[in-house]
C-alpha positions, -999 to 999 in steps of 0.1 A, spaced: 312 -634 -265 333 -666 -268 327 -692 -295 314 -716 -269 288 -691 -256 278 -682 -292 272 -719 -299 252 -722 -267 226 -698 -279 219 -716 -311 182 -725 -310 166 -756 -325 158 -752 -362 123 -767 -363 97 -758 -388 76 -743 -360 106 -721 -350 110 -709 -386 73 -701 -389 73 -685 -355 102 -662 -365 83 -651 -397 52 -644 -377 70 -614 -361 73 -597 -395 35 -602 -398 30 -588 -363 50 -556 -365 40 -547 -401 6 -534 -388 24 -506 -370 40 -494 -402 8 -497 -423 -17 -482 -398 3 -459 -375 32 -447 -396 18 -446 -432 -20 -446 -437 -45 -442 -409 -31 -424 -380 -10 -397 -399 -42 -388 -418 -63 -387 -385 -36 -366 -368 -32 -340 -396 -69 -336 -404 -87 -340 -371 -62 -335 -343 -40 -307 -356 -66 -297 -381 -67 -286 -418 -43 -258 -427 -20 -266 -397 15 -280 -397 2 -314 -386 19 -334 -414 52 -317 -408 50 -322 -370 42 -359 -375 72 -363 -399 94 -345 -374 84 -368 -346 92 -398 -367 124 -382 -378 135 -375 -342 127 -411 -332 147 -424 -362 178 -404 -350 173 -419 -315 173 -454 -330 204 -447 -351 223 -434 -320 212 -462 -296 208 -493 -317 245 -503 -320 251 -498 -282 219 -517 -272 229 -545 -296 264 -547 -281 248 -550 -246 224 -577 -258 252 -597 -273 272 -596 -240 242 -606 -220 239 -637 -242 202 -636 -251 181 -617 -275 145 -627 -268 142 -609 -234 152 -577 -251 128 -584 -280 99 -591 -256 105 -560 -235 106 -537 -265 76 -554 -281 56 -549 -250 67 -512 -248 58 -507 -284 23 -522 -278 17 -500 -248 28 -467 -265 7 -476 -295 -24 -484 -275 -19 -451 -257 -28 -433 -290 -64 -442 -282 -63 -413 -258 -55 -388 -286 -88 -370 -291 -96 -349 -322 -85 -316 -305 -54 -295 -306 -47 -300 -269 -37 -336 -277 -11 -328 -303 18 -332 -280 5 -364 -265 2 -379 -300 37 -368 -311 54 -382 -279 35 -415 -281 42 -421 -318 79 -412 -313 83 -436 -284 64 -464 -301 85 -460 -332 117 -462 -312 105 -494 -295 94 -510 -328 127 -501 -346 149 -513 -317 129 -545 -314 136 -551 -351 173 -551 -344 169 -581 -321 144 -598 -343 168 -595 -373 197 -607 -351 179 -640 -345 180 -648 -382 216 -661 -384 212 -679 -351 180 -697 -363 182 -703 -401 202 -732 -415 230 -718 -437 213 -730 -469 181 -711 -463 190 -678 -448 178 -660 -479 145 -679 -481 137 -673 -444 144 -636 -447 123 -634 -479 94 -653 -463 95 -630 -433 94 -600 -455 66 -614 -475 47 -621 -443 52 -585 -433 37 -572 -466 7 -596 -461 3 -588 -424 3 -550 -431 -23 -554 -458 -45 -577 -437 -44 -553 -407 -52 -524 -429 -82 -541 -445 -94 -552 -411 -92 -516 -397 -111 -503 -428 -139 -528 -427 -144 -532 -390 -138 -497 -378 -132 -468 -402 -156 -477 -431 -181 -498 -410 -217 -486 -415 -230 -484 -389 -198 -483 -367 -195 -506 -337 -221 -496 -312 -196 -492 -284 -176 -466 -303 -186 -429 -307 -179 -415 -342 -184 -379 -329 -151 -382 -310 -134 -403 -337 -134 -434 -316 -136 -458 -346 -104 -442 -359 -87 -441 -325 -95 -478 -320 -72 -486 -349 -43 -479 -325 -57 -505 -300 -62 -530 -328 -26 -524 -339 -12 -530 -304 -32 -562 -300 -21 -573 -335 15 -569 -324 11 -587 -292 -9 -616 -305 10 -624 -336 44 -620 -320 35 -649 -296 46 -677 -320 81 -664 -320 83 -664 -282 67 -698 -279 84 -717 -307 118 -700 -312 140 -716 -285 170 -697 -272 188 -717 -245 205 -696 -219 241 -691 -228 272 -682 -209 265 -645 -211 272 -618 -186 247 -604 -160 229 -574 -174 249 -549 -152 282 -562 -165 269 -564 -200 259 -527 -199 293 -518 -184 312 -536 -211 289 -528 -240 304 -494 -247 340 -508 -249 327 -536 -271 310 -512 -294 340 -489 -298 361 -520 -307 335 -532 -332 333 -497 -348 370 -497 -352 369 -531 -368 340 -522 -390 359 -491 -403 388 -514 -412 365 -542 -426 362 -532 -462 334 -556 -471 312 -546 -441 319 -509 -445 312 -509 -482 279 -528 -477 267 -504 -450 275 -474 -472 257 -490 -502 227 -499 -481 226 -464 -466 223 -450 -501 197 -473 -516 177 -475 -484 174 -437 -485 161 -441 -520 136 -468 -510 123 -447 -481 118 -417 -503 100 -439 -529 76 -451 -502 70 -415 -490 65 -399 -523 52 -426 -547 16 -419 -539 21 -381 -543 37 -387 -577 8 -409 -588 -17 -382 -576 1 -353 -593 13 -370 -625 -16 -393 -632 -44 -376 -612 -49 -406 -589 -78 -402 -565 -74 -411 -529 -91 -445 -534 -68 -451 -563 -37 -443 -542 -50 -468 -516 -54 -494 -544 -19 -486 -555 -7 -493 -520 -25 -526 -520 -10 -536 -553 25 -528 -541 19 -548 -510 8 -578 -530 36 -577 -556 61 -569 -528 51 -600 -509 54 -621 -541 88 -607 -549 102 -611 -514 91 -647 -512 102 -657 -547 136 -639 -545 143 -656 -512 149 -688 -532 171 -669 -556 191 -655 -527 199 -689 -515 210 -701 -550 231 -672 -561 238 -652 -529 224 -620 -514 247 -595 -532 236 -606 -567 200 -606 -555 203 -570 -542 219 -559 -575 191 -575 -596 165 -559 -574 181 -525 -576 185 -528 -614 148 -536 -617 139 -507 -595 161 -483 -615 148 -494 -649 112 -495 -639 115 -462 -620 129 -445 -651 101 -460 -672 75 -445 -648 90 -411 -654 85 -411 -691 52 -429 -696 21 -408 -702 -6 -434 -700 -22 -442 -667 -27 -479 -675 10 -482 -684 18 -466 -650 -3 -492 -632 16 -520 -650 50 -505 -642 41 -498 -606 30 -534 -601 62 -548 -616 82 -523 -595 67 -538 -564 83 -572 -572 118 -557 -567 111 -537 -535 109 -566 -511 140 -585 -524 161 -554 -521 152 -553 -484 151 -590 -475 183 -598 -493 200 -569 -474 190 -586 -442 202 -619 -455 236 -604 -464 240 -588 -430 232 -622 -414 260 -637 -435 285 -610 -425 277 -610 -387 303 -629 -366 287 -655 -343 278 -640 -310 278 -604 -324 246 -606 -343 227 -580 -324 256 -556 -325 260 -560 -362 223 -555 -368 226 -524 -346 251 -510 -372 226 -522 -398 199 -501 -382 223 -472 -380 230 -474 -418 193 -473 -425 187 -442 -404 219 -421 -404 212 -402 -436 175 -408 -440 169 -370 -445 190 -368 -477 167 -384 -503 136 -365 -491 156 -333 -491 170 -340 -526 134 -348 -538 119 -316 -525 148 -294 -537 148 -309 -573 110 -307 -575 110 -271 -564 138 -260 -587 125 -278 -618 88 -272 -611 82 -308 -620 77 -338 -597 95 -360 -622 128 -342 -613 122 -351 -577 116 -388 -586 147 -388 -607 168 -380 -575 153 -412 -559 165 -432 -589 199 -416 -584 201 -428 -548 193 -463 -559 219 -462 -587 245 -449 -563 239 -478 -540 242 -502 -569 275 -487 -579 290 -489 -544 277 -525 -539 289 -538 -573 326 -545 -565 318 -559 -530 333 -594 -524 304 -608 -504 302 -642 -488 286 -670 -509 251 -682 -503 259 -710 -479 281 -691 -455 266 -677 -424 283 -658 -396 318 -655 -411 
């Protein structure tokens, strides 16, 4: 894309547009909280596949396969989107697809014959959500003024934590824990639980609307979609060659690959660690999740200001240092109250590590190639996602102690810190190279 066409797609930077952009983080977070993490995996493993089955493993495999699909396709799809000149049509199509596949989970009944339907739908929905995020992230450097890229990214991430928490509480109070349940839903066929998928789909559609209404994206001088697809592969090959020779970008993507693997494993196994090490009950694990969402939102919002003052790279390093130190402390404390305090403090650094990474990618992305760059960003977050869980499981099995597994997660965070440390990253006011 030429500089002229890149400039042509710069949207207006109104307050409504900035709020509209953040609303999408609020909208898509319900999928992660309800479908990926808490409600639907439990329903699938306990009521669809049944106790004693491989339901949890099958669910994880479906998400893993969808993650590989995202890693493979995201850079190419991003390249095509950049050539076509606009991002919002792609974002709209993928958001609609994600909502439809998610709503389809309503038809997954508590019986083994619906196992395959559940796995296919959740895999397709996850691909759509993850690819949509590529285009959503790519709007950041086109939308945010240079002096507030970090803040906008942090505010969006904070909105995501808050949105996921709000959607989860709504599902619990209106559907799952409602006594009596809504009259039009039959508990004998798990309809109150299945209805959480419909609520998630509606949540995504309704709360994504402010982005599409208020974030302007004037039509640029992009190519027709057919020509964009035809030229996307050659563009991607060229970009991959340039990225390989671009020391700053390559080092950042490798560093992010390492610490993102660690963060993903922390999310996956943190509750298990609390349950085994400190005998947390299920309700306490849910309370721990709420605490981490609250402190994560606070950290993401607060560190957004720091990002704009000192730059995203120092912000990521501070966040990783906090995670490493607090993670190490969690391994050695014996008191349950002390663990609660450490866990709450740890949440303050989770959001900044993620939001500042998005901010740094926004600053590294050349104008007009934002979607392609965030496609590589998605690739770096998925390419080795199996390594940290594998290391955790292996270390725990060999040592017979879950603390050994958690130590491997800290090692991934530390490795990312070391790789990122010498990076000569752009300053806080530079966006788009």
